[in-house]
BAFIMI-493849 format. One record per residue (C-alpha): residue in one letter; x negated, y, z. Coordinates in steps of 0.5 Angstrom, whole numbers, plus 500, padded with zeros to 3 digits. Example, Ala and Ser with C-alpha at 12.3 -4.5 7.8 and 13.67 -1.06 7.14 Angstrom:
<nodes>
A475491516/S473498514/
</nodes>
This chain:
<nodes>
A040321230/C043327234/A050324233/G049318238/C049323244/H052329241/P059327237/Q063333239/A057337235/T057332230/A064333228/V064340228/W058340223/A061335219/S067339218/S063345216/A060348209/H053346212/A055338212/T056339204/A050345203/W047341197/D053340193/T054347192/L047347189/N050342184/E056346183/H052352180/Q046347177/R041350182/G039343185/Y032344181/D031351184/P025351189/S028358192/C035355193/I033348196/P030350203/C037353205/H041347202/T037342205/T034340212/G026341213/F024342205/G017344205/H016342212/P012335214/G018330215/G023334211/F027334205/V023332199/N028330194/L034326193/K030319192/Q025319197/T029323203/P037323201/G039323208/L036330209/K040333203/H045338206/L044342212/G043338219/C042339226/E034341225/S036346220/C038351226/H035347232/G028346229/P025339229/G028334234/S023328234/D020330241/H027331244/L029324241/S023321245/Q025325251/P032327251/E032329258/A027335257/A031341258/G031347253/Y031343246/G036346241/D037353244/L038358238/P033364237/V036370239/A042373236/E043371229/A036370227/A037362225/C043364221/V040370217/A034366215/C039363209/H045368210/T041374207/G045380204/E043377197/N045370198/S051371203/P053378202/D060377206/F056374212/T058377219/L056373225/Q063374228/A066371222/Y062365221/W060363228/P067360230/L066355224/V060352226/S060353234/H059347238/
</nodes>
């Protein structure tokens, strides 16, 4: 739904690792691991979020809502200002890019890969 109004942001996302995050789990045989799934899908454990590949295949990988939050209100009122603003600094990133899961993460190195 985001792509219709945000094609440039969608193009940046499509070329990022976020667009294939689920594939990383499969490469490491971790697609069954509930401790890994939240950071490799959109909305796992939240209402309307990823359930499994059969029920919610469109939510595998990390979509816009993974960083920007639920967009249903924005879809119903796109002119409303303020939607999509990220938390201060790198808070949206370090929820998944922890020292354990992403030891080489630095905002300065990664941000240019996803900035839109």
